[in-house]
C-alpha positions as a Markdown table, in Angstrom:
| # | Residue | x | y | z |
|---|---|---|---|---|
| 1 | Unk | 21.5 | 164.1 | 39.5 |
| 2 | Unk | 23.7 | 162.2 | 37.1 |
| 3 | Unk | 24.4 | 158.5 | 37.5 |
| 4 | Unk | 28.0 | 159.3 | 38.5 |
| 5 | Unk | 26.9 | 161.8 | 41.2 |
| 6 | Unk | 24.5 | 159.3 | 42.6 |
| 7 | Unk | 27.2 | 156.6 | 42.7 |
| 8 | Unk | 29.5 | 159.0 | 44.6 |
| 9 | Unk | 26.8 | 159.9 | 47.0 |
| 10 | Unk | 26.1 | 156.2 | 47.6 |
| 11 | Unk | 29.8 | 155.6 | 48.3 |
| 12 | Unk | 29.9 | 158.4 | 50.7 |
| 13 | Unk | 26.8 | 157.1 | 52.5 |
| 14 | Unk | 28.3 | 153.6 | 52.6 |
| 15 | Unk | 31.6 | 155.0 | 54.0 |
| 16 | Unk | 29.8 | 156.9 | 56.7 |
| 17 | Unk | 27.8 | 153.8 | 57.5 |
| 18 | Unk | 31.1 | 151.8 | 57.7 |
| 19 | Unk | 32.6 | 154.5 | 60.0 |
| 20 | Unk | 29.6 | 154.4 | 62.2 |
| 21 | Unk | 29.7 | 150.6 | 62.3 |
| 22 | Unk | 33.4 | 150.7 | 63.3 |
| 23 | Unk | 32.7 | 153.3 | 66.0 |
| 24 | Unk | 29.9 | 151.2 | 67.3 |
| 25 | Unk | 32.2 | 148.2 | 67.4 |
| 26 | Unk | 34.8 | 150.2 | 69.3 |
| 27 | Unk | 32.1 | 151.4 | 71.7 |
| 28 | Unk | 30.9 | 147.9 | 72.3 |
| 29 | Unk | 34.4 | 146.7 | 72.9 |
| 30 | Unk | 35.1 | 149.6 | 75.3 |
| 31 | Unk | 31.8 | 148.8 | 77.0 |
| 32 | Unk | 32.7 | 145.1 | 77.4 |
| 33 | Unk | 36.2 | 146.1 | 78.8 |
| 34 | Unk | 34.5 | 148.4 | 81.2 |
| 35 | Unk | 32.1 | 145.6 | 82.3 |
| 36 | Unk | 35.0 | 143.2 | 82.7 |
| 37 | Unk | 36.8 | 145.9 | 84.8 |
| 38 | Unk | 33.7 | 146.4 | 86.9 |
| 39 | Unk | 33.4 | 142.6 | 87.4 |
| 40 | Unk | 37.1 | 142.4 | 88.5 |
| 41 | Unk | 36.5 | 145.4 | 90.8 |
| 42 | Unk | 33.4 | 143.8 | 92.2 |
| 43 | Unk | 35.4 | 140.6 | 92.7 |
| 44 | Unk | 38.1 | 142.5 | 94.5 |
| 45 | Unk | 35.5 | 144.3 | 96.6 |
| 46 | Unk | 34.0 | 140.9 | 97.6 |
| 47 | Unk | 37.4 | 139.6 | 98.5 |
| 48 | Unk | 38.1 | 142.8 | 100.5 |
| 49 | Unk | 34.8 | 142.5 | 102.3 |
| 50 | Unk | 35.5 | 138.8 | 103.1 |
| 51 | Unk | 38.9 | 139.8 | 104.4 |
| 52 | Unk | 37.5 | 142.6 | 106.5 |
| 53 | Unk | 34.9 | 140.2 | 107.9 |
| 54 | Unk | 37.6 | 137.7 | 108.8 |
| 55 | Unk | 39.6 | 140.5 | 110.5 |
| 56 | Unk | 36.5 | 141.6 | 112.4 |
| 57 | Unk | 35.9 | 138.0 | 113.5 |
| 58 | Unk | 39.6 | 137.7 | 114.6 |
| 59 | Unk | 39.3 | 141.0 | 116.5 |
| 60 | Unk | 36.1 | 139.8 | 118.2 |
| 61 | Unk | 37.8 | 136.5 | 119.1 |
| 62 | Unk | 40.9 | 138.4 | 120.5 |
| 63 | Unk | 38.6 | 140.8 | 122.4 |
| 64 | Unk | 36.9 | 137.9 | 124.0 |
| 65 | Unk | 40.2 | 136.3 | 124.9 |
| 66 | Unk | 41.4 | 139.7 | 126.3 |
| 67 | Unk | 38.2 | 140.0 | 128.4 |
| 68 | Unk | 38.7 | 136.5 | 129.7 |
| 69 | Unk | 42.3 | 137.3 | 130.5 |
| 70 | Unk | 41.3 | 140.5 | 132.3 |
| 71 | Unk | 38.7 | 138.7 | 134.3 |
| 72 | Unk | 41.2 | 136.0 | 135.2 |
| 73 | Unk | 43.8 | 138.6 | 136.1 |
| 74 | Unk | 41.3 | 140.4 | 138.4 |
| 75 | Unk | 40.4 | 137.1 | 140.0 |
| 76 | Unk | 44.1 | 136.3 | 140.6 |
| 77 | Unk | 44.7 | 139.8 | 142.0 |
| 78 | Unk | 41.8 | 139.3 | 144.4 |
| 79 | Unk | 43.2 | 135.9 | 145.5 |
| 80 | Unk | 46.7 | 137.5 | 145.9 |
| 81 | Unk | 45.2 | 140.3 | 148.0 |
| 82 | Unk | 43.4 | 137.7 | 150.2 |
| 83 | Unk | 46.5 | 135.6 | 150.4 |
| 84 | Unk | 48.6 | 138.6 | 151.4 |
| 85 | Unk | 46.1 | 139.6 | 154.1 |
| 86 | Unk | 46.0 | 136.0 | 155.3 |
| 87 | Unk | 49.8 | 135.7 | 155.4 |
| 88 | Unk | 50.1 | 139.0 | 157.2 |
| 89 | Unk | 47.5 | 138.2 | 159.8 |
| 90 | Unk | 48.5 | 134.5 | 160.3 |
| 91 | Unk | 52.2 | 135.2 | 160.5 |
| 92 | Unk | 52.0 | 138.3 | 162.6 |
| 93 | Unk | 49.9 | 136.7 | 165.4 |
| 94 | Unk | 52.5 | 134.0 | 166.3 |
| 95 | Unk | 55.3 | 136.5 | 165.9 |
| 96 | Unk | 53.6 | 138.9 | 168.4 |
| 97 | Unk | 53.1 | 135.9 | 170.7 |
| 98 | Unk | 56.8 | 134.9 | 170.5 |
| 99 | Unk | 58.0 | 138.4 | 171.1 |
| 100 | Unk | 55.5 | 139.0 | 173.9 |
| 101 | Unk | 56.3 | 135.8 | 175.8 |
| 102 | Unk | 60.0 | 136.5 | 175.4 |
| 103 | Unk | 59.5 | 140.0 | 176.9 |
| 104 | Unk | 57.3 | 138.5 | 179.7 |
| 105 | Unk | 60.0 | 136.0 | 180.6 |
| 106 | Unk | 62.6 | 138.8 | 180.8 |
| 107 | Unk | 60.3 | 140.9 | 183.0 |
| 108 | Unk | 59.0 | 138.2 | 185.3 |
| 109 | Unk | 62.0 | 135.9 | 185.5 |
| 110 | Unk | 64.9 | 138.3 | 185.2 |
| 111 | Unk | 66.4 | 137.4 | 188.7 |
| 112 | Unk | 66.5 | 133.7 | 187.8 |
| 113 | Unk | 68.1 | 134.2 | 184.4 |
| 114 | Unk | 71.8 | 134.3 | 183.8 |
| 115 | Unk | 73.4 | 136.5 | 181.2 |
| 116 | Unk | 73.3 | 133.7 | 178.6 |
| 117 | Unk | 69.6 | 133.2 | 179.1 |
| 118 | Unk | 68.9 | 137.0 | 178.8 |
| 119 | Unk | 71.0 | 137.0 | 175.6 |
| 120 | Unk | 68.9 | 134.2 | 174.1 |
| 121 | Unk | 65.7 | 136.0 | 174.9 |
| 122 | Unk | 67.0 | 139.2 | 173.3 |
| 123 | Unk | 67.9 | 137.2 | 170.2 |
| 124 | Unk | 64.4 | 135.7 | 170.1 |
| 125 | Unk | 62.8 | 139.2 | 170.3 |
| 126 | Unk | 65.3 | 140.6 | 167.7 |
| 127 | Unk | 64.6 | 137.9 | 165.2 |
| 128 | Unk | 60.8 | 138.1 | 165.7 |
| 129 | Unk | 61.2 | 141.8 | 164.9 |
| 130 | Unk | 63.3 | 141.0 | 161.8 |
| 131 | Unk | 60.6 | 138.5 | 160.7 |
| 132 | Unk | 57.9 | 141.1 | 161.1 |
| 133 | Unk | 60.0 | 143.5 | 158.9 |
| 134 | Unk | 60.5 | 140.9 | 156.3 |
| 135 | Unk | 56.7 | 140.3 | 156.2 |
| 136 | Unk | 56.1 | 144.0 | 155.7 |
| 137 | Unk | 58.7 | 144.2 | 152.9 |
| 138 | Unk | 57.3 | 141.2 | 151.1 |
| 139 | Unk | 53.8 | 142.5 | 151.3 |
| 140 | Unk | 54.9 | 145.9 | 150.0 |
| 141 | Unk | 56.8 | 144.1 | 147.2 |
| 142 | Unk | 53.8 | 142.0 | 146.2 |
| 143 | Unk | 51.4 | 145.0 | 146.2 |
| 144 | Unk | 53.4 | 147.3 | 144.0 |
| 145 | Unk | 52.4 | 145.4 | 140.8 |
| 146 | Unk | 48.7 | 145.7 | 141.7 |
| 147 | Unk | 48.7 | 149.1 | 143.2 |
| 148 | Unk | 47.0 | 151.8 | 141.1 |
| 149 | Unk | 49.6 | 154.3 | 139.8 |
| 150 | Unk | 48.6 | 158.0 | 140.1 |
| 151 | Unk | 50.9 | 160.1 | 138.0 |
| 152 | Unk | 51.8 | 163.6 | 139.0 |
| 153 | Unk | 54.6 | 166.1 | 138.6 |
| 154 | Unk | 57.3 | 165.3 | 141.1 |
| 155 | Unk | 59.9 | 167.8 | 142.5 |
| 156 | Unk | 62.7 | 165.3 | 142.8 |
| 157 | Unk | 65.1 | 167.6 | 144.7 |
| 158 | Unk | 62.5 | 168.4 | 147.3 |
| 159 | Unk | 61.4 | 164.8 | 147.6 |
| 160 | Unk | 65.0 | 163.6 | 148.1 |
| 161 | Unk | 65.6 | 166.2 | 150.8 |
| 162 | Unk | 62.4 | 165.2 | 152.6 |
| 163 | Unk | 63.3 | 161.5 | 152.5 |
| 164 | Unk | 66.8 | 162.1 | 153.8 |
| 165 | Unk | 65.5 | 164.2 | 156.6 |
| 166 | Unk | 63.1 | 161.4 | 157.5 |
| 167 | Unk | 66.0 | 158.9 | 157.5 |
| 168 | Unk | 68.3 | 161.2 | 159.6 |
| 169 | Unk | 67.7 | 159.3 | 162.9 |
| 170 | Unk | 69.4 | 156.3 | 161.3 |
| 171 | Unk | 72.6 | 158.4 | 161.0 |
| 172 | Unk | 72.4 | 159.9 | 164.5 |
| 173 | Unk | 75.9 | 160.5 | 165.9 |
| 174 | Unk | 77.5 | 160.2 | 162.5 |
| 175 | Unk | 79.1 | 162.7 | 160.2 |
| 176 | Unk | 77.3 | 162.5 | 156.8 |
| 177 | Unk | 77.4 | 165.1 | 154.0 |
| 178 | Unk | 74.3 | 164.9 | 151.9 |
| 179 | Unk | 74.3 | 166.9 | 148.7 |
| 180 | Unk | 71.3 | 167.4 | 146.3 |
| 181 | Unk | 72.6 | 168.5 | 142.9 |
| 182 | Unk | 70.4 | 170.2 | 140.3 |
| 183 | Unk | 67.8 | 167.7 | 139.1 |
| 184 | Unk | 64.8 | 168.0 | 136.7 |
| 185 | Unk | 61.3 | 167.1 | 137.8 |
| 186 | Unk | 59.9 | 163.7 | 137.0 |
| 187 | Unk | 56.5 | 162.4 | 136.3 |
| 188 | Unk | 55.2 | 159.4 | 138.2 |
| 189 | Unk | 53.4 | 158.1 | 141.3 |
| 190 | Unk | 54.9 | 160.2 | 144.1 |
| 191 | Unk | 54.4 | 157.6 | 146.8 |
| 192 | Unk | 56.1 | 154.9 | 144.7 |
| 193 | Unk | 59.0 | 157.2 | 143.7 |
| 194 | Unk | 59.4 | 158.2 | 147.4 |
| 195 | Unk | 59.8 | 154.5 | 148.1 |
| 196 | Unk | 62.6 | 154.3 | 145.5 |
| 197 | Unk | 64.5 | 157.1 | 147.1 |
| 198 | Unk | 63.8 | 155.8 | 150.6 |
| 199 | Unk | 65.4 | 152.5 | 149.8 |
| 200 | Unk | 68.4 | 153.9 | 147.9 |
| 201 | Unk | 69.2 | 156.6 | 150.5 |
| 202 | Unk | 68.7 | 154.2 | 153.4 |
| 203 | Unk | 71.2 | 151.8 | 151.7 |
| 204 | Unk | 73.6 | 154.7 | 151.2 |
| 205 | Unk | 73.4 | 155.6 | 154.9 |
| 206 | Unk | 73.8 | 152.0 | 156.0 |
| 207 | Unk | 76.8 | 151.2 | 153.8 |
| 208 | Unk | 78.7 | 154.4 | 154.7 |
| 209 | Unk | 78.6 | 153.4 | 158.4 |
| 210 | Unk | 82.3 | 152.4 | 158.5 |
| 211 | Unk | 83.4 | 155.8 | 157.0 |
| 212 | Unk | 84.5 | 158.5 | 159.4 |
| 213 | Unk | 83.0 | 161.0 | 156.9 |
| 214 | Unk | 80.1 | 159.7 | 154.9 |
| 215 | Unk | 79.3 | 161.4 | 151.6 |
| 216 | Unk | 76.0 | 160.9 | 149.8 |
| 217 | Unk | 74.8 | 162.7 | 146.7 |
| 218 | Unk | 71.6 | 162.7 | 144.7 |
| 219 | Unk | 71.9 | 164.1 | 141.2 |
| 220 | Unk | 71.1 | 163.8 | 137.5 |
| 221 | Unk | 73.2 | 163.0 | 134.4 |
| 222 | Unk | 71.4 | 164.4 | 131.3 |
| 223 | Unk | 73.9 | 162.7 | 129.0 |
| 224 | Unk | 73.5 | 159.2 | 130.5 |
| 225 | Unk | 71.0 | 156.9 | 129.0 |
| 226 | Unk | 68.9 | 159.9 | 127.9 |
| 227 | Unk | 68.9 | 161.2 | 131.4 |
| 228 | Unk | 69.2 | 159.3 | 134.7 |
| 229 | Unk | 68.9 | 160.1 | 138.4 |
| 230 | Unk | 71.5 | 158.7 | 140.7 |
| 231 | Unk | 72.3 | 158.1 | 144.4 |
| 232 | Unk | 76.0 | 158.0 | 145.0 |
| 233 | Unk | 77.9 | 157.1 | 148.2 |
| 234 | Unk | 81.5 | 156.5 | 149.4 |
| 235 | Unk | 80.6 | 153.4 | 151.3 |
| 236 | Unk | 81.8 | 149.8 | 151.1 |
| 237 | Unk | 80.9 | 149.4 | 147.5 |
| 238 | Unk | 80.6 | 145.9 | 145.8 |
| 239 | Unk | 82.2 | 143.7 | 143.3 |
| 240 | Unk | 80.8 | 144.4 | 139.8 |
| 241 | Unk | 80.8 | 140.7 | 138.9 |
| 242 | Unk | 77.8 | 140.4 | 141.2 |
| 243 | Unk | 76.0 | 143.5 | 140.0 |
| 244 | Unk | 73.2 | 141.5 | 138.2 |
| 245 | Unk | 72.2 | 139.9 | 141.6 |
| 246 | Unk | 71.6 | 143.3 | 143.3 |
| 247 | Unk | 68.0 | 143.6 | 142.3 |
| 248 | Unk | 66.8 | 140.1 | 143.1 |
| 249 | Unk | 64.6 | 139.3 | 146.1 |
| 250 | Unk | 66.7 | 138.0 | 149.0 |
| 251 | Unk | 69.9 | 138.7 | 147.2 |
| 252 | Unk | 72.6 | 140.1 | 149.5 |
| 253 | Unk | 76.3 | 140.9 | 148.7 |
| 254 | Unk | 77.2 | 141.7 | 152.3 |
| 255 | Unk | 76.9 | 139.5 | 155.5 |
| 256 | Unk | 73.7 | 140.0 | 157.5 |
| 257 | Unk | 75.9 | 140.1 | 160.6 |
| 258 | Unk | 77.5 | 143.3 | 159.3 |
| 259 | Unk | 74.7 | 145.0 | 157.5 |
| 260 | Unk | 71.1 | 144.5 | 158.5 |
| 261 | Unk | 68.3 | 144.2 | 155.9 |
| 262 | Unk | 65.7 | 141.8 | 154.4 |
| 263 | Unk | 67.1 | 141.7 | 150.9 |
| 264 | Unk | 63.9 | 143.0 | 149.4 |
| 265 | Unk | 64.6 | 146.8 | 149.1 |
| 266 | Unk | 66.4 | 146.9 | 145.8 |
| 267 | Unk | 64.0 | 144.4 | 144.3 |
| 268 | Unk | 61.3 | 146.8 | 145.2 |
| 269 | Unk | 63.2 | 149.7 | 143.6 |
| 270 | Unk | 63.5 | 147.6 | 140.4 |
| 271 | Unk | 59.8 | 146.8 | 140.3 |
| 272 | Unk | 58.7 | 150.4 | 140.9 |
| 273 | Unk | 61.1 | 151.9 | 138.3 |
| 274 | Unk | 60.2 | 149.2 | 135.8 |
| 275 | Unk | 56.5 | 149.8 | 136.3 |
| 276 | Unk | 57.2 | 153.5 | 135.4 |
| 277 | Unk | 58.8 | 152.4 | 132.1 |
| 278 | Unk | 62.3 | 153.1 | 133.4 |
| 279 | Unk | 65.3 | 151.0 | 134.2 |
| 280 | Unk | 67.7 | 150.8 | 137.1 |
| 281 | Unk | 71.3 | 149.7 | 137.4 |
| 282 | Unk | 74.4 | 150.1 | 139.6 |
| 283 | Unk | 78.1 | 150.7 | 139.5 |
| 284 | Unk | 80.6 | 150.2 | 142.3 |
| 285 | Unk | 84.0 | 149.0 | 143.5 |
| 286 | Unk | 84.8 | 147.3 | 146.7 |
| 287 | Unk | 85.9 | 149.8 | 149.3 |
| 288 | Unk | 85.3 | 152.8 | 146.9 |
| 289 | Unk | 81.5 | 153.3 | 147.1 |
| 290 | Unk | 78.6 | 152.7 | 144.8 |
| 291 | Unk | 76.3 | 154.6 | 142.5 |
| 292 | Unk | 72.7 | 153.6 | 141.7 |
| 293 | Unk | 71.1 | 155.0 | 138.6 |
| 294 | Unk | 67.4 | 155.0 | 137.6 |
| 295 | Unk | 65.3 | 156.6 | 134.9 |
| 296 | Unk | 61.8 | 158.0 | 135.1 |
| 297 | Unk | 59.5 | 159.8 | 132.6 |
| 298 | Unk | 60.4 | 163.4 | 132.3 |
| 299 | Unk | 58.2 | 166.0 | 134.1 |
| 300 | Unk | 57.4 | 169.5 | 132.8 |
| 301 | Unk | 60.1 | 172.0 | 133.5 |
| 302 | Unk | 58.8 | 175.2 | 135.1 |
């Protein structure tokens, strides 16, 4: 090998060595970058783990609060149930005594009573009965929020017909046309929904009393509020400026002397419908009747 060839060979070896050194440097740099990325990822993972731990701690704290709230709610419900029973028992006893003594006076002392005395005793018995009805309505109202809801498919047309038939004695001797229009089934607690129809139809019967021909309809408007049931009558109606008062406890738009009632029925309707996730409202005009609307979860069409 000549000196020139040896020199070229050496240069080639040195070039190869240089290239390998540069490759090694690039590899080292890439390795360092990778290690830095891994360190950043590990730091992010640590932060994520700490955040998850904080979230889990918060969830545990909230769960503990929820358990305490549920326990408190159960205790309150038990106290309310005991209170309701006590109110029912403690108020009914004196009412029964008042009514009973008034009846005994009428039976035993009738010959010595004038007409005014008999009228007073009749008023005592009548108001004792009203007080008993008020107690019943308030207890029903208070229990709706605690009563377990059992959801089933409800044939609303059949239920409305059954309720009106049950209320028919209240309309004895009157001419009332009751129409059930096509309505879809609903889903809800049948006993509660029955109470809704019982109150709305009873009101319709009551407030059409002054009409020579009462007309009451139960139907459904699919285009209204996504679908709403309604009870419509041609009764005395009401002034719409007081519509927001209709569903409050003890709220009355008509004199008790003209139309009996405890002022709890529509409040009960509102509570039941609201508990089913629906809403209830009314429209009316004085002397031209009223329409009460309510929504319920849809049932399965057959």
